[in-house]
N, C-alpha and C positions, 0 to 999 in steps of 0.2 A: 236287193242284197248285194248284187255285184258292185253297184255304185258305192255302197257303204264300205265294203271290203277295200275298194280302191282308196277311199278316204282314210281308212285305217292304215294302209301302206304309206300314204303320204304323211299321215300324222306320226307314224313311228319314226320316219326319217327325221322329221322336224323335231320330234321328241329328243332324239339323240343329240341334235345340235344344241338345243336349249339345255339339256342335261349337262353337257360338257362345259357350258358357260357358268353353271352354278356348282356342280359337284367338285370341280377342281380347286375352287377357293378354300374350302375347309381342309383340303389335303396339302395346301402349300407349306405350312410349317413342317410337316412330316417329310415332304420333298427336300426342303432346306437342310433338315437334320441328316437325311440319308445321303443326298448328293452334294451338299454344300451350297453356298450362295446366299447373299443378302437379299434385301427387298428388291433391288434392281433385277437381280437374276430371277426372282420369283415373278416380277412383273412381265419378264419376257416369256415365261412359261404360259402366262395368259395371252399376252399380246402377240406372240408369234402366231397364235391361232387367229386372233381377230384381225390382225393387219393383213395377213394372206387372204383370209375370208373376205374382208372388205375390198382389198385390191382386185380380186379376181371376180367378184360378183357381177360386175357389168359385162365382162366378156363372156362369163358363163351364161348370163341371161340371153345374150345375143347368140351364143352357140346353140342354146336350146331352140330359139326362134328359127335358126337356120337349118339345123340338123335333126330336130325332133326332140321335144322335151322329155318324152318317155325314155329315150336312149340316154340322154344326158342325166336324168334322174337315177337311172340304174347305175351308171358309171360313178356318180357321186356317192351312192350308197356303198358300192363296192370299195372305193378308195377309202371312205371314212372308216369303214369297218376294219380294213387292213391296217390303216394308220393307228387306229385305237390299240390294236394288238402290239404295234411297234412302240407306242407310248408305254404300255405296260411292261415292255421288256427293256426299256432304256437304261443303260448302265451309268449315264452321266447327264448332267444338265444340258450340254450342247446337243446330245443325241435326242433328249427329250424335247427340246426346243424344235429341232428339225422334224421330229414326228409329229409335234403340235402343228407345225406349219403344213405338213401333209394332210392333217385332219382339216385344216383350213381350206385346202384345195378341194377336198371332198365335199365340205359343207357348201362351198361357193357353187359347185356343180349342182348340188341337191336342192338348195332352197329355192332359187327362182324358178327352176323347172317345176317344183312341187306346187307353186302358186299357179302357174300356167296350166298344169294338169288338173288342179282343182276347178279352175274356170271351165275347162272342157267337161268335167264330170258333172258340174252343176250349172247348166246354161241359164236357169232362172235366177234373177239377181237376189230375190228374197231368200231362196233356199241356199243360194251361195253365201249370203251374209251369215246364215246360221252355221253353214259348214265352216266358214272362217272362224266364227266363234268356237265351234267345236275343236278346230285345229289349235286355236289359241288356248282352249281349255286343256287339251292333252299336252301342249307345250308347257302350260302352267303346272301340270302334274310333274313335268320334268323339272321345272324351276323349284317347285315345292319339295319334291323328293330328293333333289340334288344335295342340299346341305345335310339332311338327316341320313340319307343313304350313304353320302360320302363319309359322314362321321362314323357310321356303323362299319363301313368297309375298312377305313383306316384303323379303327379301334381293333377290329377282329382279325383282319387279313393284312392290311398294309396299304400304302397309298397307290400301289400298282393296280390294285383291284378296281379303283374308280375308273380306270380306262378299259379294263378287261370286261366290265359289266356291259359295255356296248356290243359285244360280240353276239350274244343271243338275240338282241333286239335287231341288230343289223341283218342278221340271217333271216329272221322272220320277215322283216320288211322286204328283203330281196325276193323271197318266195311269193309274197302276196303281190308285189309290183309285177312280177313276171306273168302272173295269172290273171290279174284283175284291173290293173291300171290302163285306161285308154289313151290313145294318142291325142295330142292337143291340136291346135290350128296348124295349117299347112305352113311349111317353112318359107322363109323369105328369100333364101339364097343370097348371093352377094359376097362381098369381100370382107376383109378384116381391118383392124385399126391397131397394128403393133405399136406404133409410137404412143398412141393414147394409153394402151395398156401399161407400157413401161413407165411412162411419166405419171400415171395415176398411182400405181403401187409405190413408186419412188417417192412421190410427194407425201403420201400417208406414212411411209416408213421413216422419212426424214423428220416429220413432226413428231412421231411417237418416240424416236430415238433421242431427239433433242429434249423432250419432256422428261423422259426417264433418266437421262444422264444429268440433266439439270439438278434433279433431286439427289442423285448419287454422288456426282463430282463437283457440284456447284455451278451456278448460272454463268459464272465468268470462265468456266472451263471450255477449252476448245472443243471437247467432246460434246458439249451442249450448244455452244454458239455456232459452230460450223453447220450442223444439220438444220438448226432453226433459221439461220440466214439463207441456207440453200432452199428451204422450203418454198418461200414466196416465189422466186423466179420459176421454180419447177411447177408450181401450181398454175402460174401464169402461162407457161408453155403448154401445159395440159389443156387449159381453157381455149387458148389460141388454136391448138391442133384440133380440138373437137368442132370449132367453128369453120375450120378450113377443109377438112377431109370430106370426101363424098359420102362415106358410110362410117360415121363416128361411133366409137364405142358407147359414148353418152350422148344421145341425140338432143341437141339444144331445143328441138321443137317440143319436146315433152314439157319443158319448163314455161311454155307459153301460157299454160294454165296456172293461175295464181293458186288454185286449190291444190293442184299436184305439187307445186313448189312448197306450199306450206306443209302438206302432208309429209314430204321428204324431210323438211327441216324438223318437224315434230319427231320423226323416227330417230334423227341424230340427237336431238335433245333428250329424249327419254332414255336412250341407251347410255348416253354419257352420264346422266345422273344415276340411273338404277345400277348399272354394272360397276361404275366407279364406287358407288355406295356399297355394293356387295363386297368388293375387294377390301375396302376400308374397314367395314364393320366386322368381317371375318377376322382380320388382323386385330382389331380392337378387342374382341371377345377373347381371343387366344393369347395375345401378347400382353395386353394390359390387365384383363380381368382374370387371366389364368385358366380359362375354360379349356377343356380337352376338345379334340375335333368332334367327338360325339355330342358334347354339351353345346358346342357352337351350332351344330346341326339342329338340335332341339331349340336353341335360342332363335334361330332364323326361320323355324317352322311356321309361326303365325304369319309372317310375310309371304312365304311360299304358298300356304294354303289359300290365301286370298288372291294370289296370282292365278291359280287354277279356277276359282269360283268366278271371279270378275270377268275373266275372258268369255265364259259362256254367257254370262248376263249381258255383256256388251254386245255379243252377236245378236241376242234377241232384240235389244233396244235399237240396233242399227236397222234391222228389218222393218221396224215400225217407224222410226223417226229419222233415219239417216245417220251419217257418221259424226256430224258437227257437235251435237249435244254430248254424246259420250266422250268425245275428245276433250271437250271443255271440262266435264265433270272430272274425268280421270286426271287431267293435268293439274287442276287446282288442288284436288285431294292429294296427289303425290307431293306437290310443293309444300302442302301443310305438313305432311309426314316428315319431309326433310327438315322443315323448320323445328319440329319437335326433337329430332335427332341432334340438332346443333347443341342441345343442352347436355348430351352425353358426356360424362366425366368418369374418373376412376371409381368413385363411390356411388354413382347413380344406380338407384334400384332397377333391376331388370324389368320389373313390371311397369315402371314409368316409360320404358322404351317400346313395350308391346304395341300400344296404340299408334305410335309414329311408324313402326315397322309395318303394321297392317295397312296404314294409309298409303305408304310407298308401294307395297305390293299391289294393292287394289288399284291405285292410280295408274301405275305402269301398264297393268294388264287390261284395264278398262279402256285405255287409250289405243293400244296397239292394234287390236282388230279393226277398230274404226279407221285408222290411218291406212291399214292395209286394204280395207274395202274401198276407200277413195281411190287408191292407186289402181286396183283391179277394174273398177267401174269406168274410170276415165280413159284407160289405155285401150287402143284398138286390140281386137283379139289376136291379130298376128304380131303385135308388139307386147303381149302380155309378159313374156319372159324378160325382156330388157327393162320394161317398166317395174316389174317386181325386183329385178336386180338393182335398179336405182334406189328403191326404198330400202332394200336390205343392206346395200352398200352404205347408205347413209347411216343406218342403224349400227352396223359393225364398225364404221369409222368413228361414230360416237362412243361406242364401247371401248375401242382401243384408246382413243384420246382420254376418255374418262378414267380408265385404269391407269394410264401413264400420268395424267395430270393430278388426280387425286392421290395416287401413290406417291408422287413427288412431294405433294403438300405434306403427307404423312412423314416422309423421310427427311424434310428439311428443318425439323425442330422437335421440340417435346411432343409427345404423342397426343395428349389431350387437346392442346391448342390446334394441333395438326388435324384432329378430327373435326373441329369446328368449322374450319374453312372448307373442306370438302363437302360437308353437308349443306353449308350456305351456298356453295357453287351449284350443287345439284338442285336445290330449291330454285335458284335463279334460272337454271336451264328449263325446268318445267314451266316456270312462269313466262318465260320467253316463248315456249311452245304454245302456251294458252293464248298469249297475245297474238301470235301468228295465226292460230285457229280462228280467233274472234274476228281478225281483219280480213282474212283471205279464204277461209274455207266455206264454200257455199254448200247448200243442201244438195247432195248427189242423189238423184232419183233412184228409188228401189222399185223395179218393175217385176211384175208377175206375168211372165210370158207375153211381154209386150204391153202390159197395162200398168200405169203407175199406181 
């Protein structure tokens, strides 16, 4: 019972992180009407969270390995809960963006440590695969309930309620974590990598800024060209720094495994496609089809339901067959769903979009627990935090780039053709992930107390 309550605390924290990635999208038009701002301003309401989240994940994972994942998990829960309250009280878009960035810091502390704590709570790999599936299922509930809950809250209370809803969840998770969550592996000790941290978040911020401003101000604008041109040397400096320093934030040794590298790329690809799609489709329903926030939540509900269901099914299949098969099934299914959404137009019947939406939700959630299982199984116990941070950083970087890039495609011309390009791009990202899985992901053994 204690172990299951520990899992519940971990899942509640993860639930809030996923909920905020989906609940905010349906509230964006209401935020724009209340606080002002066009598509680019609304993109920053989303990307301020994901850029900071992605940029700090690696250091947060390393921090958990060095100082204790349980302590870092508690700090992340506390900060995320407080920042959610600040979002709900924000009087302007800049203040809201700053509070969203603070949420990103809390999420970065919370997520890698949660995966390290899950590994400590479930030493048996088959049980751990099911626990990963359960965590994905509860996160799927967050994804599923986000659009509909957001629509209800915006319609009945206002957009601020989509952030305040985190407060009771955060307080319950903090109470459970204090009583039931065990400590993870012993810390590594050692130093830090400040240059790597600065260069990593700067590179991601430059890329995101360039993509967003390219759509808002034009690709020839200095606001777009300057950050995009600066991104490449900044990324090169980051890679060179990680190869040079004694204790890098992103250990190059982790990428000696082709399977680990492929799983990390898959994490980036699926978030680029899925969260970019969620941003684009939410605006499609509300701005082009005239749906209310509540109607949009109901429209996205089929996708969200299958996010929750397929995560749990994936965990069971991983325990029996390993992660490779569910990754391939999920990625191909998601790509087919995006292909169906390419046909979305102003007069397209909603019922023709249900099947593609279901395929996208199923495909993303069927893939992610398997990619997570790959990373958890391949990483040494004492490096579980940083390895989990690598995967989550790749996912959040993909989400940030996806929202920026797909939002830019939407803003660069008529809405309907703008919808076609993002969906085609998302399908391509999933197919590339499937190719990487087929070529590089080997069967990771699932052991039952030392026996395969």
